[in-house]
RODRENGU-759715 format. One record per residue: residue in one letter; y, x, z of N, C-alpha, C in turn. Coordinates in Angstrom, 3 decimals. Example, Ala and Ser with C-alpha at 12.3 -4.5 7.8 and 13.67 -1.06 7.14 Angstrom:
A; -5.690; 13.190; 7.800; -4.500; 12.300; 7.800; -3.300; 13.200; 7.800
S; -2.250; 12.850; 7.080; -1.060; 13.670; 7.140; 0.030; 12.900; 7.870
//
This chain:
E; -40.747; -25.118; -23.259; -40.086; -23.938; -23.452; -40.833; -23.125; -24.463
V; -42.213; -23.398; -24.684; -42.973; -22.829; -25.766; -42.385; -23.137; -27.209
M; -41.765; -24.246; -27.209; -41.032; -24.701; -28.476; -39.810; -23.765; -28.728
M; -39.140; -23.450; -27.564; -38.043; -22.524; -27.718; -38.471; -21.178; -28.209
I; -39.516; -20.666; -27.623; -40.022; -19.441; -28.064; -40.346; -19.501; -29.566
G; -41.018; -20.614; -30.210; -41.232; -20.537; -31.684; -39.941; -20.660; -32.370
T; -38.834; -21.292; -31.825; -37.621; -21.328; -32.542; -36.984; -19.945; -32.716
F; -37.138; -19.218; -31.630; -36.446; -17.832; -31.638; -37.245; -17.018; -32.657
G; -38.637; -17.169; -32.689; -39.448; -16.480; -33.688; -39.046; -16.708; -34.952
G; -38.900; -17.995; -35.373; -38.515; -18.278; -36.726; -37.099; -17.713; -36.989
Y; -36.175; -17.831; -36.005; -34.789; -17.351; -36.182; -34.825; -15.913; -36.520
F; -35.490; -15.121; -35.893; -35.490; -13.636; -36.131; -36.057; -13.278; -37.385
V; -37.220; -14.051; -37.961; -37.587; -13.834; -39.205; -36.517; -14.177; -40.299
L; -35.854; -15.222; -40.171; -34.847; -15.652; -41.196; -33.801; -14.610; -41.249
E; -33.371; -14.128; -39.977; -32.278; -13.215; -39.953; -32.674; -11.949; -40.545
G; -33.904; -11.520; -40.289; -34.431; -10.131; -40.892; -34.428; -10.435; -42.445
L; -34.838; -11.436; -42.938; -35.020; -11.631; -44.453; -33.601; -11.619; -45.049
K; -32.723; -12.191; -44.249; -31.282; -12.216; -44.915; -30.751; -10.909; -45.038
T; -31.245; -9.726; -44.254; -30.585; -8.559; -44.480; -31.383; -7.638; -45.602
I; -32.510; -8.113; -46.269; -33.159; -7.497; -47.244; -32.470; -7.879; -48.553
S; -31.933; -6.878; -49.192; -31.229; -7.053; -50.560; -32.157; -7.149; -51.665
T; -32.060; -8.124; -52.394; -32.677; -8.253; -53.705; -31.800; -8.520; -54.922
P; -31.018; -7.644; -55.247; -29.860; -7.978; -56.146; -30.416; -8.207; -57.638
T; -29.749; -9.026; -58.363; -30.042; -9.267; -59.716; -28.767; -9.125; -60.556
A; -29.046; -9.074; -61.897; -27.848; -8.856; -62.779; -26.893; -10.021; -62.554
E; -27.381; -11.232; -62.332; -26.464; -12.351; -62.176; -25.893; -12.455; -60.770
N; -26.553; -12.053; -59.780; -26.098; -12.062; -58.515; -26.488; -10.714; -57.706
P; -25.471; -9.801; -57.723; -25.776; -8.495; -57.115; -25.856; -8.559; -55.604
N; -25.351; -9.627; -54.964; -25.338; -9.877; -53.492; -26.608; -10.659; -53.018
L; -27.568; -11.032; -54.011; -28.682; -11.882; -53.562; -29.451; -11.105; -52.599
N; -29.975; -11.922; -51.477; -30.869; -11.316; -50.537; -32.226; -12.163; -50.622
F; -33.292; -11.676; -49.915; -34.545; -12.125; -49.991; -34.630; -13.535; -49.443
L; -33.764; -13.867; -48.482; -33.840; -15.264; -47.974; -33.474; -16.283; -49.065
N; -32.460; -15.957; -49.880; -32.047; -16.908; -50.968; -32.680; -16.816; -52.167
A; -33.325; -15.656; -52.325; -34.081; -15.487; -53.680; -35.525; -16.110; -53.559
N; -35.971; -16.176; -52.215; -37.363; -16.678; -52.056; -37.360; -17.804; -50.864
P; -36.617; -18.837; -51.078; -36.381; -19.736; -49.891; -37.613; -20.377; -49.402
L; -38.557; -20.762; -50.107; -39.758; -21.466; -49.761; -40.651; -20.481; -48.987
L; -40.771; -19.104; -49.561; -41.613; -18.121; -48.898; -40.937; -17.786; -47.521
S; -39.648; -17.777; -47.491; -38.917; -17.375; -46.224; -39.116; -18.327; -45.168
I; -39.049; -19.701; -45.566; -39.380; -20.827; -44.515; -40.754; -20.710; -44.146
L; -41.779; -20.399; -45.052; -43.136; -20.336; -44.727; -43.460; -19.200; -43.713
L; -42.744; -17.976; -43.948; -42.878; -16.904; -43.019; -42.347; -17.243; -41.555
A; -41.166; -17.984; -41.650; -40.588; -18.266; -40.255; -41.643; -19.266; -39.552
F; -42.224; -20.184; -40.281; -43.216; -20.977; -39.557; -44.410; -20.267; -39.001
L; -44.896; -19.337; -39.856; -45.996; -18.519; -39.449; -45.764; -17.772; -38.269
V; -44.581; -17.033; -38.196; -44.239; -16.228; -37.129; -43.958; -17.132; -35.801
G; -43.256; -18.146; -36.122; -42.902; -19.066; -35.046; -44.174; -19.629; -34.325
T; -45.047; -20.110; -35.086; -46.230; -20.734; -34.591; -47.134; -19.651; -33.896
A; -47.152; -18.479; -34.443; -47.866; -17.349; -33.901; -47.435; -16.961; -32.427
V; -46.082; -16.630; -32.305; -45.657; -16.235; -30.983; -45.728; -17.422; -30.043
A; -45.543; -18.620; -30.508; -45.663; -19.815; -29.608; -47.169; -19.896; -29.105
S; -48.108; -19.707; -30.133; -49.548; -19.888; -29.726; -49.854; -18.731; -28.721
L; -49.327; -17.570; -28.830; -49.553; -16.464; -27.838; -49.049; -16.793; -26.528
T; -47.828; -17.465; -26.509; -47.193; -17.884; -25.295; -48.078; -18.962; -24.617
G; -48.455; -19.867; -25.295; -49.327; -20.846; -24.733; -50.640; -20.284; -24.265
Y; -51.204; -19.378; -24.747; -52.415; -18.748; -24.439; -52.201; -18.006; -23.070
F; -51.183; -17.180; -22.985; -50.896; -16.472; -21.825; -50.502; -17.505; -20.670
L; -49.863; -18.448; -20.963; -49.427; -19.433; -19.867; -50.588; -20.003; -19.245
E; -51.592; -20.412; -20.094; -52.883; -21.021; -19.592; -53.655; -20.029; -18.628
K; -53.635; -18.663; -19.083; -54.286; -17.631; -18.357; -53.502; -17.420; -16.993
I; -52.333; -17.539; -16.970; -51.494; -17.025; -15.858; -51.001; -18.184; -15.004
A; -50.473; -19.213; -15.633; -49.979; -20.218; -14.803; -50.895; -21.498; -14.523
Y; -51.907; -21.620; -15.263; -52.763; -22.881; -15.200; -54.182; -22.632; -14.762
R; -54.829; -21.504; -15.349; -56.271; -21.377; -14.989; -56.545; -21.142; -13.486
P; -55.688; -20.320; -12.781; -56.008; -20.074; -11.416; -55.853; -21.207; -10.503
L; -55.188; -22.290; -11.063; -54.852; -23.509; -10.383; -55.663; -24.733; -10.765
R; -56.683; -24.406; -11.661; -57.408; -25.487; -12.283; -58.059; -26.609; -11.307
N; -58.458; -26.069; -10.149; -59.010; -26.924; -9.117; -58.149; -27.297; -8.074
A; -56.781; -27.016; -8.131; -55.926; -27.367; -7.034; -55.505; -28.773; -7.234
P; -54.883; -29.386; -6.251; -54.322; -30.644; -6.265; -53.451; -30.858; -7.556
R; -53.231; -32.104; -8.137; -52.597; -32.265; -9.181; -51.074; -31.871; -9.289
L; -50.428; -31.924; -8.019; -49.014; -31.583; -7.963; -48.956; -30.008; -8.240
V; -49.911; -29.312; -7.742; -49.666; -27.745; -7.829; -49.593; -27.333; -9.137
P; -50.328; -27.636; -10.262; -50.048; -27.201; -11.659; -48.784; -27.729; -12.161
L; -48.278; -28.950; -11.818; -46.912; -29.297; -12.221; -45.883; -28.411; -11.662
I; -45.961; -27.978; -10.350; -44.976; -27.062; -9.848; -45.111; -25.615; -10.595
S; -46.340; -25.129; -10.886; -46.419; -23.959; -11.614; -45.826; -24.112; -13.116
A; -46.015; -25.160; -13.571; -45.465; -25.387; -14.899; -43.928; -25.418; -14.990
I; -43.326; -25.984; -14.010; -41.924; -25.818; -13.722; -41.386; -24.431; -13.589
G; -42.190; -23.707; -12.729; -41.802; -22.282; -12.561; -42.041; -21.524; -13.826
A; -43.061; -21.768; -14.646; -43.294; -21.077; -15.830; -42.097; -21.310; -16.843
S; -41.688; -22.535; -16.842; -40.508; -23.027; -17.779; -39.287; -22.321; -17.270
I; -38.968; -22.185; -15.974; -37.728; -21.516; -15.600; -37.786; -20.068; -15.879
F; -39.031; -19.417; -15.711; -39.263; -17.952; -16.023; -38.991; -17.740; -17.482
L; -39.497; -18.657; -18.449; -39.284; -18.361; -19.881; -37.907; -18.494; -20.232
Q; -37.146; -19.348; -19.759; -35.705; -19.643; -19.894; -34.881; -18.435; -19.605
N; -35.232; -17.939; -18.338; -34.421; -16.761; -17.849; -34.892; -15.576; -18.679
A; -36.092; -15.407; -19.009; -36.536; -14.191; -19.726; -35.952; -14.140; -21.137
V; -35.745; -15.263; -21.839; -35.052; -15.420; -23.163; -33.593; -15.078; -23.045
Q; -32.970; -15.710; -21.916; -31.634; -15.488; -21.640; -31.338; -14.038; -21.405
L; -32.131; -13.316; -20.608; -31.939; -11.898; -20.285; -32.150; -10.965; -21.641
L; -33.028; -11.471; -22.397; -33.297; -10.591; -23.591; -32.336; -10.920; -24.731
F; -31.951; -12.065; -24.904; -31.269; -12.491; -26.261; -29.773; -12.943; -25.912
S; -29.428; -13.011; -24.553; -28.077; -13.519; -24.162; -28.212; -15.019; -24.121
P; -27.190; -15.683; -23.397; -27.249; -17.139; -23.192; -26.343; -17.835; -24.270
Q; -25.876; -17.059; -25.270; -24.919; -17.724; -26.314; -25.712; -18.421; -27.322
L; -25.051; -19.473; -27.760; -25.676; -20.190; -28.929; -25.620; -19.386; -30.254
R; -26.722; -19.398; -30.945; -26.782; -18.761; -32.360; -26.946; -19.744; -33.491
D; -26.261; -19.407; -34.464; -26.439; -20.305; -35.809; -27.773; -19.985; -36.332
Y; -28.482; -21.193; -36.549; -29.888; -20.952; -37.284; -29.732; -20.661; -38.723
T; -30.136; -19.504; -39.189; -29.932; -19.197; -40.585; -31.016; -19.968; -41.562
N; -30.447; -20.484; -42.469; -31.149; -21.343; -43.452; -30.956; -20.737; -44.909
P; -31.811; -20.856; -45.806; -31.592; -20.562; -47.226; -30.473; -21.534; -47.804
D; -29.580; -20.957; -48.660; -28.548; -21.795; -49.051; -28.950; -23.045; -49.783
V; -30.181; -23.237; -50.157; -30.620; -24.476; -50.933; -30.972; -25.516; -49.876
I; -31.123; -25.074; -48.533; -31.335; -26.072; -47.554; -29.984; -26.315; -46.760
S; -29.286; -27.285; -47.213; -27.996; -27.475; -46.598; -27.975; -28.638; -45.509
R; -27.579; -28.362; -44.329; -27.532; -29.395; -43.311; -26.373; -30.386; -43.533
G; -26.530; -31.577; -43.051; -25.536; -32.541; -43.132; -25.389; -33.217; -44.510
I; -26.322; -32.819; -45.393; -26.228; -33.426; -46.737; -27.394; -34.275; -46.961
G; -27.299; -35.364; -47.576; -28.401; -36.408; -47.799; -28.091; -37.609; -48.321
W; -28.660; -38.697; -47.948; -28.448; -39.984; -48.570; -27.901; -40.935; -47.489
P; -26.631; -41.370; -47.528; -25.913; -42.331; -46.660; -26.523; -43.760; -46.834
I; -26.935; -44.520; -45.736; -27.330; -45.816; -45.932; -26.581; -46.512; -44.890
E; -26.424; -47.889; -45.099; -25.649; -48.749; -44.251; -26.638; -49.576; -43.452
I; -26.460; -49.551; -42.046; -27.282; -50.345; -41.234; -26.281; -51.010; -40.190
A; -26.367; -52.350; -40.200; -25.556; -53.147; -39.272; -24.048; -52.884; -39.359
G; -23.499; -52.563; -40.654; -22.148; -52.252; -40.880; -21.728; -50.839; -40.563
S; -22.716; -49.962; -40.264; -22.333; -48.683; -39.916; -23.151; -47.653; -40.842
Q; -22.609; -46.451; -41.205; -23.266; -45.565; -42.042; -24.183; -44.706; -41.246
V; -25.461; -44.607; -41.723; -26.451; -43.661; -41.245; -26.793; -42.722; -42.264
L; -26.754; -41.320; -42.037; -26.996; -40.416; -43.004; -28.551; -39.761; -42.776
I; -29.222; -40.019; -43.889; -30.559; -39.483; -43.876; -30.486; -38.063; -44.639
T; -30.633; -37.034; -43.861; -30.310; -35.681; -44.292; -31.721; -35.110; -45.116
Y; -31.385; -34.040; -45.900; -32.552; -33.414; -46.454; -33.439; -32.720; -45.446
T; -32.818; -32.121; -44.428; -33.574; -31.333; -43.543; -34.380; -32.510; -42.623
G; -33.870; -33.616; -42.331; -34.354; -34.703; -41.657; -35.694; -35.154; -42.422
V; -35.561; -35.182; -43.757; -36.833; -35.747; -44.556; -37.798; -34.546; -44.463
L; -37.394; -33.307; -44.623; -38.290; -32.139; -44.578; -39.046; -32.222; -43.208
S; -38.359; -32.299; -42.109; -38.903; -32.382; -40.728; -39.957; -33.512; -40.660
F; -39.550; -34.657; -41.267; -40.397; -35.860; -41.195; -41.650; -35.649; -41.858
A; -41.635; -35.086; -43.103; -42.799; -34.956; -43.853; -43.636; -33.869; -43.290
L; -43.260; -32.788; -42.654; -44.122; -31.818; -41.992; -44.553; -32.420; -40.741
S; -43.893; -33.233; -40.026; -44.343; -33.850; -38.889; -45.534; -34.767; -39.214
I; -45.552; -35.497; -40.273; -46.690; -36.395; -40.714; -47.906; -35.563; -41.030
F; -47.618; -34.373; -41.726; -48.723; -33.504; -42.044; -49.476; -32.956; -40.906
L; -48.673; -32.575; -39.944; -49.182; -31.918; -38.662; -49.991; -32.917; -37.832
M; -49.374; -34.173; -37.861; -49.989; -35.233; -36.922; -51.344; -35.602; -37.603
I; -51.442; -35.677; -38.786; -52.691; -35.992; -39.514; -53.649; -34.948; -39.289
G; -53.200; -33.664; -39.455; -54.043; -32.522; -39.231; -54.620; -32.445; -37.810
L; -53.796; -32.726; -36.752; -54.175; -32.806; -35.487; -55.203; -33.896; -35.166
Y; -54.952; -35.061; -35.699; -55.875; -36.125; -35.570; -57.290; -35.781; -36.111
V; -57.237; -35.308; -37.433; -58.554; -34.846; -38.010; -59.194; -33.821; -37.082
L; -58.469; -32.882; -36.586; -59.167; -31.863; -35.842; -59.694; -32.267; -34.663
V; -59.074; -33.125; -33.821; -59.579; -33.737; -32.678; -60.696; -34.705; -32.897
Q; -60.689; -35.521; -33.941; -61.707; -36.546; -34.002; -62.923; -36.102; -34.934
K; -62.675; -35.085; -35.918; -63.749; -35.028; -36.802; -64.284; -33.489; -36.772
T; -63.896; -32.671; -35.971; -64.392; -31.458; -35.815; -65.138; -31.021; -34.614
R; -65.923; -29.891; -34.606; -66.736; -29.516; -33.327; -65.743; -29.245; -32.228
I; -64.697; -28.385; -32.448; -63.805; -28.061; -31.367; -63.136; -29.327; -30.875
G; -62.941; -30.297; -31.713; -62.170; -31.583; -31.208; -63.146; -32.305; -30.315
R; -64.408; -32.389; -30.582; -65.335; -33.088; -29.719; -65.508; -32.238; -28.424
A; -65.439; -31.011; -28.477; -65.508; -30.178; -27.180; -64.162; -30.553; -26.395
M; -63.097; -30.575; -27.019; -61.789; -30.915; -26.296; -61.875; -32.188; -25.613
R; -62.396; -33.266; -26.322; -62.554; -34.619; -25.679; -63.479; -34.601; -24.666
A; -64.576; -33.825; -24.764; -65.700; -33.820; -23.732; -65.023; -33.160; -22.467
V; -64.275; -32.064; -22.620; -63.733; -31.384; -21.512; -62.688; -32.380; -20.846
A; -61.913; -33.006; -21.616; -60.833; -33.828; -21.095; -61.467; -35.074; -20.319
Q; -62.604; -35.426; -20.670; -63.221; -36.580; -20.039; -63.950; -36.077; -18.688
D; -64.718; -35.016; -18.785; -65.404; -34.544; -17.566; -65.824; -33.094; -17.839
K; -65.010; -32.188; -17.118; -65.223; -30.633; -17.287; -66.675; -30.318; -16.845
K; -67.129; -30.867; -15.837; -68.414; -30.377; -15.209; -69.639; -30.874; -16.089
T; -69.569; -32.107; -16.520; -70.525; -32.567; -17.508; -70.613; -31.790; -18.742
A; -69.368; -31.603; -19.292; -69.211; -30.819; -20.567; -69.782; -29.395; -20.373
A; -69.678; -28.819; -19.213; -70.153; -27.416; -18.971; -71.707; -27.485; -18.908
L; -72.285; -28.541; -18.398; -73.706; -28.639; -18.238; -74.350; -28.915; -19.630
M; -73.496; -29.484; -20.565; -74.004; -29.664; -21.905; -73.968; -28.363; -22.876
G; -73.435; -27.308; -22.312; -73.210; -26.076; -22.985; -71.915; -25.785; -23.663
V; -70.874; -26.570; -23.264; -69.553; -26.320; -23.645; -68.921; -25.230; -22.758
D; -68.279; -24.224; -23.348; -67.617; -23.165; -22.701; -66.071; -23.791; -22.284
V; -66.078; -24.338; -21.068; -64.862; -24.905; -20.700; -63.609; -24.048; -20.797
D; -63.697; -22.883; -20.318; -62.612; -21.928; -20.320; -62.130; -21.636; -21.726
K; -63.080; -21.524; -22.652; -62.755; -21.223; -24.020; -62.074; -22.395; -24.718
V; -62.582; -23.575; -24.433; -62.015; -24.800; -24.949; -60.584; -24.938; -24.476
I; -60.378; -24.880; -23.232; -58.969; -25.089; -22.671; -58.125; -24.066; -23.287
S; -58.472; -22.789; -23.429; -57.657; -21.644; -24.129; -57.324; -22.077; -25.480
Q; -58.222; -22.590; -26.217; -58.149; -22.963; -27.608; -57.112; -24.146; -27.770
T; -57.083; -25.017; -26.713; -56.296; -26.262; -26.690; -54.872; -25.788; -26.567
F; -54.618; -24.717; -25.575; -53.250; -24.322; -25.337; -52.788; -23.541; -26.635
I; -53.696; -22.872; -27.217; -53.252; -22.165; -28.517; -52.828; -23.119; -29.556
I; -53.612; -24.181; -29.759; -53.238; -25.171; -30.735; -51.896; -26.006; -30.319
S; -51.847; -26.354; -29.102; -50.552; -27.012; -28.777; -49.447; -26.024; -28.722
G; -49.584; -24.711; -28.411; -48.490; -23.821; -28.738; -48.079; -23.767; -30.140
A; -49.041; -23.690; -30.984; -48.758; -23.549; -32.453; -47.998; -24.909; -32.846
L; -48.353; -25.970; -32.454; -47.624; -27.197; -32.829; -46.083; -27.143; -32.269
A; -46.011; -26.684; -31.011; -44.805; -26.567; -30.431; -43.829; -25.568; -31.122
G; -44.511; -24.500; -31.658; -43.773; -23.545; -32.316; -43.318; -24.024; -33.730
A; -44.179; -24.833; -34.390; -43.788; -25.473; -35.595; -42.537; -26.396; -35.480
A; -42.739; -27.154; -34.294; -41.699; -28.102; -34.077; -40.312; -27.347; -33.791
G; -40.511; -26.173; -33.104; -39.231; -25.372; -32.859; -38.573; -24.926; -34.167
V; -39.336; -24.413; -35.123; -38.712; -23.977; -36.281; -38.024; -25.097; -37.049
M; -38.790; -26.194; -36.978; -38.125; -27.418; -37.675; -37.004; -27.831; -36.948
W; -36.887; -27.843; -35.581; -35.627; -28.112; -34.855; -34.492; -27.279; -35.181
G; -34.871; -25.901; -35.330; -33.784; -24.927; -35.653; -33.273; -25.205; -37.036
I; -34.088; -25.472; -38.024; -33.660; -25.726; -39.319; -32.890; -27.051; -39.548
H; -33.221; -28.032; -38.782; -32.635; -29.278; -38.808; -31.257; -29.240; -38.091
N; -31.231; -28.662; -36.912; -30.005; -28.816; -35.966; -29.116; -27.537; -36.172
G; -29.640; -26.484; -36.620; -28.805; -25.376; -36.996; -28.346; -24.427; -35.732
L; -29.119; -24.623; -34.621; -28.761; -23.878; -33.364; -30.066; -23.351; -32.806
V; -29.914; -22.320; -32.093; -30.924; -21.851; -31.198; -30.385; -21.104; -29.969
Y; -30.881; -21.557; -28.831; -30.404; -21.097; -27.448; -31.601; -21.177; -26.420
Y; -31.346; -20.578; -25.298; -32.361; -20.337; -24.415; -32.906; -21.706; -23.743
F; -31.994; -22.701; -23.744; -32.252; -23.982; -23.044; -32.628; -25.046; -23.854
L; -32.955; -24.800; -25.226; -33.138; -25.889; -26.181; -34.305; -26.692; -25.968
G; -35.339; -26.146; -25.265; -36.567; -26.823; -25.026; -36.603; -27.974; -24.110
F; -35.582; -28.158; -23.277; -35.596; -29.063; -22.201; -35.521; -30.523; -22.668
V; -34.569; -30.882; -23.471; -34.370; -32.274; -23.920; -35.443; -32.672; -24.843
P; -35.830; -31.763; -25.956; -37.067; -32.205; -26.654; -38.349; -32.397; -25.854
G; -38.432; -31.601; -24.803; -39.621; -31.809; -24.087; -39.642; -33.094; -23.266
I; -38.600; -33.525; -22.767; -38.451; -34.819; -22.120; -38.662; -35.993; -23.196
K; -38.157; -35.704; -24.337; -38.422; -36.878; -25.386; -39.843; -36.729; -25.880
A; -40.550; -35.677; -25.890; -41.989; -35.539; -26.375; -42.826; -36.331; -25.093
F; -42.418; -36.116; -23.919; -42.999; -36.838; -22.932; -42.745; -38.402; -22.947
T; -41.485; -38.720; -23.368; -41.251; -40.150; -23.599; -42.045; -40.679; -24.582
A; -42.203; -40.059; -25.746; -43.048; -40.537; -26.862; -44.512; -40.703; -26.502
A; -45.013; -39.700; -25.719; -46.435; -39.752; -25.217; -46.492; -41.049; -24.316
V; -45.591; -41.277; -23.367; -45.659; -42.419; -22.536; -45.499; -43.749; -23.292
L; -44.640; -43.677; -24.212; -44.368; -44.968; -25.161; -45.744; -45.338; -25.882
G; -46.422; -44.280; -26.485; -47.544; -44.516; -27.192; -48.789; -44.745; -26.465
G; -48.897; -44.092; -25.338; -49.991; -44.181; -24.349; -50.490; -42.701; -24.020
I; -50.413; -42.275; -22.914; -50.920; -40.930; -22.497; -52.390; -40.721; -22.895
G; -52.678; -39.614; -23.474; -54.081; -39.288; -23.967; -54.449; -39.993; -25.300
N; -53.591; -40.691; -25.863; -53.987; -41.419; -27.213; -53.180; -40.818; -28.157
I; -53.822; -39.930; -29.088; -53.092; -39.289; -30.182; -52.358; -40.135; -31.084
P; -53.080; -41.196; -31.679; -52.303; -42.015; -32.479; -51.145; -42.790; -31.870
G; -51.395; -43.106; -30.636; -50.317; -43.581; -29.741; -49.087; -42.718; -29.642
A; -49.404; -41.449; -29.373; -48.209; -40.503; -29.199; -47.472; -40.424; -30.577
M; -48.200; -40.557; -31.719; -47.556; -40.460; -32.951; -46.679; -41.578; -33.219
V; -47.191; -42.765; -32.971; -46.425; -43.971; -32.984; -45.296; -43.901; -32.185
G; -45.520; -43.581; -30.878; -44.341; -43.472; -29.978; -43.244; -42.526; -30.404
G; -43.661; -41.385; -31.063; -42.623; -40.541; -31.590; -41.881; -41.077; -32.704
M; -42.622; -41.828; -33.638; -41.895; -42.475; -34.639; -40.886; -43.450; -34.171
V; -41.395; -44.431; -33.258; -40.452; -45.442; -32.772; -39.329; -44.827; -31.997
L; -39.488; -43.778; -31.218; -38.445; -43.182; -30.476; -37.395; -42.651; -31.516
G; -37.786; -41.815; -32.535; -37.027; -41.376; -33.538; -36.080; -42.434; -34.308
V; -36.813; -43.463; -34.722; -36.089; -44.420; -35.379; -35.007; -45.097; -34.534
V; -35.513; -45.434; -33.350; -34.440; -46.114; -32.277; -33.303; -45.131; -32.026
E; -33.620; -43.838; -31.915; -32.457; -42.870; -31.636; -31.565; -42.816; -32.883
S; -32.113; -42.883; -33.993; -31.361; -42.659; -35.245; -30.419; -43.870; -35.635
V; -30.997; -45.096; -35.431; -30.231; -46.352; -35.811; -29.687; -47.025; -34.614
G; -30.123; -46.814; -33.415; -29.758; -47.447; -32.214; -28.227; -47.385; -32.010
P; -27.512; -46.146; -31.927; -26.163; -46.133; -31.808; -25.357; -46.983; -32.759
A; -25.885; -46.831; -34.130; -25.137; -47.690; -35.151; -25.245; -49.188; -34.914
V; -26.478; -49.667; -34.518; -26.730; -50.984; -34.238; -25.883; -51.554; -33.097
L; -25.922; -50.725; -31.951; -25.255; -51.053; -30.667; -23.844; -50.802; -30.762
G; -23.268; -50.125; -31.727; -21.930; -49.755; -31.835; -21.481; -48.680; -30.735
I; -22.291; -47.771; -30.352; -21.863; -46.706; -29.422; -21.877; -45.475; -30.128
D; -21.271; -44.472; -29.411; -21.197; -43.117; -29.976; -22.619; -42.493; -30.178
F; -22.797; -41.816; -31.356; -24.110; -41.183; -31.615; -24.405; -40.185; -30.597
Q; -23.591; -39.695; -29.945; -23.907; -38.527; -28.854; -24.668; -39.222; -27.712
L; -24.615; -40.697; -27.632; -25.350; -41.256; -26.567; -26.646; -41.659; -26.865
K; -27.257; -41.054; -27.992; -28.647; -41.377; -28.411; -29.606; -40.893; -27.194
D; -29.333; -39.828; -26.592; -30.225; -39.345; -25.580; -30.443; -40.433; -24.467
V; -29.281; -41.091; -24.239; -29.336; -42.230; -23.209; -30.387; -43.289; -23.551
I; -30.423; -43.655; -24.889; -31.355; -44.642; -25.382; -32.839; -44.094; -25.151
A; -33.113; -42.863; -25.405; -34.451; -42.250; -25.221; -34.783; -42.353; -23.775
F; -34.062; -42.089; -22.784; -34.378; -42.090; -21.356; -34.472; -43.486; -20.835
L; -33.622; -44.408; -21.484; -33.703; -45.788; -21.065; -35.048; -46.409; -21.486
I; -35.521; -45.974; -22.671; -36.813; -46.446; -23.164; -38.030; -45.830; -22.163
L; -37.876; -44.735; -21.680; -38.808; -44.052; -20.907; -38.939; -44.866; -19.657
V; -37.686; -45.292; -18.950; -37.616; -46.086; -17.670; -38.266; -47.450; -17.837
L; -37.980; -48.138; -18.967; -38.463; -49.463; -19.172; -39.941; -49.484; -19.455
V; -40.494; -48.486; -20.259; -41.917; -48.377; -20.413; -42.678; -48.200; -19.150
L; -42.207; -47.234; -18.321; -42.885; -46.930; -17.087; -42.858; -48.263; -16.106
I; -41.830; -49.004; -16.206; -41.733; -50.141; -15.427; -42.634; -51.326; -15.954
F; -42.492; -51.490; -17.262; -43.093; -52.827; -17.690; -44.424; -52.543; -18.374
R; -44.624; -51.402; -18.940; -45.969; -51.171; -19.624; -46.318; -49.668; -19.488
P; -46.794; -49.235; -18.315; -47.048; -47.800; -18.178; -48.106; -47.153; -18.956
S; -48.936; -48.090; -19.423; -50.102; -47.786; -20.296; -49.735; -47.364; -21.723
G; -48.464; -47.874; -22.029; -48.057; -47.581; -23.558; -48.396; -48.573; -24.453
I; -47.929; -48.370; -25.738; -48.227; -49.305; -26.846; -49.631; -49.399; -26.960
L; -50.321; -48.182; -27.342; -51.718; -48.203; -27.610; -52.725; -47.867; -26.568
G; -52.066; -47.469; -25.359; -52.861; -47.111; -24.346; -53.564; -48.262; -23.559
T; -54.546; -47.956; -22.761; -55.203; -49.142; -22.027; -55.220; -48.731; -20.447
A; -54.996; -49.764; -19.703; -54.800; -49.521; -18.205; -56.277; -49.060; -17.761
T; -56.233; -48.146; -16.765; -57.495; -47.688; -16.197; -57.296; -47.788; -14.704
V; -58.350; -47.986; -13.961; -58.434; -48.021; -12.541; -59.229; -46.747; -12.015
E; -58.435; -46.018; -11.107; -59.197; -44.840; -10.633; -59.819; -45.180; -9.183
E; -61.149; -45.028; -9.066; -61.745; -45.348; -7.830; -61.667; -44.093; -6.957
K; -61.401; -44.352; -5.707; -61.409; -43.279; -4.687; -62.473; -43.584; -3.656
L; -63.305; -42.488; -3.534; -64.422; -42.672; -2.524; -64.001; -42.153; -1.188
//
């Protein structure tokens, strides 16, 4: 649902910019959104990631930190409760109706390059290419952050052993808060990309993408960042071309994603790049 918050943040920015008039002699009805499309999209991303980061920060403070030493099932229940709360809060504030996501005129949905796969037409859209390029950029940035920076080393240390990391001088609470802020920013960016590509925003939009994100993580290997990236790419390609290859309706692409999740959990729960581990209980 943090992704949904980011989507709404970007939506209201673009809606606001649409109301700012910047007339010219050639186009007296021109608005800021269409006069400065790249700047408008950038502002939407900045606001979307900012509000999502704040949401992630407060979720960690309220829903996770008090339960840090509780049994594993308890934080999961708390997360479900936080998700339901965010959905209902947004529904109460902004109504449950679907809203059209405002895009600059130069970014047209449903327009792109048609290609033929297995005798069926698959459309590679401009917004899809934009989302793909931004995803690659964010994934590389996240990998560099986690593997090459001081905060990344602290994150990995806390993930492996919080007590030992604390003994080595790592501020565990601060690192976990920073992790939630970063993950919130990434979810917010994904939300803005989702809105631009799909053209809709509503209070329940985070559910299915959240399940698919979990599927991608399981497919690649839980706790393995490159694996999650590979899993996301594989899942996206299979969803895009799977219906055409199998000769089924494109609306059934979600079924393919959930089928992959079930098969991976049954036959290779460690994922593509993950490694099986054994947990000893004393």
